C-alpha positions, -999 to 999 in steps of 0.1 A, spaced: 874 -321 -15 865 -308 24 842 -323 43 806 -313 36 790 -281 57 756 -262 60 763 -232 40 757 -202 64 740 -179 44 712 -206 43 701 -216 76 677 -189 75 658 -209 53 659 -242 68 621 -239 82 603 -230 53 571 -247 50 555 -251 18 518 -257 26 485 -243 44 492 -242 84 482 -269 104 455 -268 129 463 -259 165 456 -295 186 484 -314 200 508 -336 181 511 -370 204 539 -395 197 546 -419 218 574 -452 211 573 -462 245 607 -462 247 603 -448 284 591 -483 291 557 -467 309 519 -456 296 526 -421 311 502 -399 297 479 -428 290 442 -434 308 434 -474 307 401 -487 292 393 -514 317 354 -518 317 354 -548 332 375 -539 363 348 -539 385 339 -572 376 373 -588 390 385 -589 345 423 -588 350 436 -567 325 478 -564 320 501 -535 306 534 -543 302 565 -532 279 578 -560 264 622 -553 261 608 -514 272 601 -504 240 567 -515 225 530 -513 242 516 -548 252 474 -549 261 461 -578 274 427 -589 290 411 -621 307 379 -635 293 346 -618 301 325 -634 335 292 -628 317 294 -619 283 255 -617 277 256 -589 304 291 -576 302 301 -581 266 335 -600 252 367 -597 273 383 -566 260 411 -539 272 424 -506 256 443 -469 265 431 -436 253 451 -403 248 423 -381 268 445 -350 272 443 -345 233 403 -340 215 405 -332 177 377 -317 155 395 -340 128 421 -369 136 449 -386 122 458 -416 142 484 -442 135 501 -473 153 523 -501 149 509 -534 157 543 -554 162 530 -585 177 496 -607 191 488 -639 201 472 -660 170 455 -683 184 432 -659 201 401 -645 179 400 -607 183 395 -571 172 429 -550 173 430 -516 167 423 -479 166 397 -456 187 388 -419 174 363 -392 182 361 -410 216 336 -392 239 322 -410 276 345 -437 278 337 -467 301 312 -497 306 283 -496 283 291 -457 272 319 -457 252 311 -435 219 333 -429 185 348 -451 159 368 -479 158 393 -495 134 401 -531 140 416 -562 123 395 -596 130 421 -620 134 398 -649 131 377 -635 101 409 -621 85 391 -587 78 393 -550 84 361 -529 97 357 -498 102 328 -489 128 306 -465 147 304 -468 183 275 -459 200 275 -472 240 302 -498 232 282 -513 207 298 -515 169 282 -508 140 299 -514 106 303 -486 83 323 -507 56 351 -536 57 371 -552 31 389 -591 34 430 -588 44 451 -614 62 481 -600 81 510 -625 89 518 -636 124 554 -627 135 554 -593 111 544 -559 123 523 -538 103 511 -500 103 475 -487 110 460 -455 103 424 -443 114 413 -410 100 382 -388 104 373 -354 90 341 -334 99 318 -310 80 297 -296 110 281 -271 90 264 -299 64 265 -324 90 290 -349 69 317 -367 83 342 -389 61 364 -411 74 392 -439 66 412 -467 77 441 -483 65 467 -508 71 505 -511 50 531 -533 56 560 -517 70 579 -520 40 559 -500 19 542 -471 40 527 -454 10 508 -485 -3 479 -497 20 472 -538 20 438 -522 25 418 -488 25 385 -489 41 368 -460 40 332 -448 58 306 -419 64 289 -408 95 287 -381 115 276 -392 147 307 -381 168 328 -349 155 352 -343 181 369 -363 203 403 -383 218 418 -415 202 432 -446 217 438 -485 213 417 -512 219 418 -551 221 382 -570 220 376 -606 222 355 -615 188 342 -648 213 323 -643 242 350 -665 260 380 -654 245 409 -629 262 428 -607 238 468 -600 237 486 -579 213 513 -554 212 517 -518 195 546 -493 188 546 -460 176 517 -444 183 508 -408 171 480 -384 166 475 -352 149 445 -329 136 461 -329 102 441 -349 75 441 -358 43 411 -387 39 408 -385 -2 448 -388 -2 451 -361 -29 483 -344 -13 460 -313 4 448 -311 36 412 -316 43 407 -282 67 422 -261 31 397 -280 11 372 -271 37 383 -237 39 381 -230 1 357 -255 -12 334 -260 12 342 -303 5 363 -322 -2 351 -332 -41 377 -315 -57 406 -336 -68 446 -323 -69 449 -324 -106 414 -301 -116 415 -262 -116 389 -249 -96 392 -208 -106 406 -219 -141 438 -198 -135 458 -224 -151 472 -240 -117 461 -273 -104 445 -270 -67 471 -291 -55 497 -261 -70 481 -238 -52 478 -253 -17 514 -256 -19 522 -222 -31 499 -208 -5 478 -194 -31 437 -184 -30 426 -217 -55 386 -202 -55 407 -164 -67 420 -167 -108 439 -134 -101 458 -155 -68 483 -172 -81 516 -195 -67 541 -175 -79 572 -164 -69 574 -165 -26 607 -149 -8 615 -170 24 644 -162 42 674 -165 18 647 -187 -7 629 -179 -36 598 -204 -43 579 -209 -73 556 -236 -77 537 -239 -115 533 -269 -139 533 -294 -110 572 -285 -103 584 -263 -72 618 -242 -79 638 -230 -55 661 -201 -67 691 -189 -42 726 -172 -48 752 -199 -55 786 -193 -42 817 -208 -64 833 -244 -49 799 -250 -35 775 -279 -45 738 -277 -35 711 -303 -25 675 -299 -14 662 -319 15 627 -323 31 607 -335 61 574 -340 73 583 -331 111 612 -304 108 635 -333 131 642 -357 107 651 -350 69 664 -368 38 673 -361 6 644 -349 -21 645 -377 -49 645 -361 -77 655 -328 -72 678 -312 -100 703 -283 -92 716 -261 -120 740 -229 -115 738 -197 -138 758 -166 -132 761 -166 -96 721 -178 -91 714 -216 -81 681 -234 -89 670 -262 -71 640 -278 -92 616 -307 -74 583 -324 -89 555 -323 -63 529 -340 -78 507 -358 -48 530 -342 -21 515 -341 11 528 -310 35 567 -303 32 594 -289 49 622 -277 29 663 -267 30 689 -260 12 722 -280 18 753 -269 8 789 -283 7 824 -270 -3 840 -292 -32 
């Protein structure tokens, strides 16, 4: 067998996107492998009162935030520190980070911030999703003037020495003054099924930046937590139905229609219309055949099919990506050939944004 090669006729199709276009706000990624926090604004509300905070980069590939105890908890609040990506302001946000280490001897709240505004001592507004190491629970809070109010919470216990992914999402319907948020914590070997999911509703702060935070949960305590693999974007799916929230707002005006329902009763589910690029409110608009470069794409019946000219002596496979950078074979993709035409079929129920490419190899 010859070495595998990319079929030259299919290179034009490598950037095929089967989803609604994402919002235009920035995507921010930082794995801290450069050993610095360039681009971050450090959150040091107690600095002017002599409270030390340290920002370091263990092994040159993670981000450790430590703060000393507050000198006057009654007047200044507990010891705390954090970091903000102030240059990226979102009207809807998804922010993620891996918690890779923390001092288990300290009682502290560790996690993510979203929709941040007026960051500073006694002024910070936004939303927080944190894990309380002392109370062993996950908390979703609205923060007003640095004062948190719990929207919802759920018990969970994280094991020191293990890493976990935190995800916080928020989407806001400005016309109806409605906001939906959700925080999740995942084990690193299962990023599909959260250990805990904490939803909430609030419309206090419909836009802002995102960041990281550590807050002592005792008056005299310090903080110490280490993060990695920060990511933020405006593309959200708070209700986890496989359809982007903005697309649902644009067509339905709300998030309460689900992926397996058929809003316009045309025989195609809402998810099929999202993936196929048709109008889910118009029964005459169907996700049918779409020509993209060398490919013909169809979404129907919970299945995506990709058709193309297949050369004799070649085999073909389908690869997927969420970012056009990291590609992997599509599980469940089935290849068939007939009269010089190739077809790859893939179940798509529950899929998020999906990028596809067809890879051919000489036999």
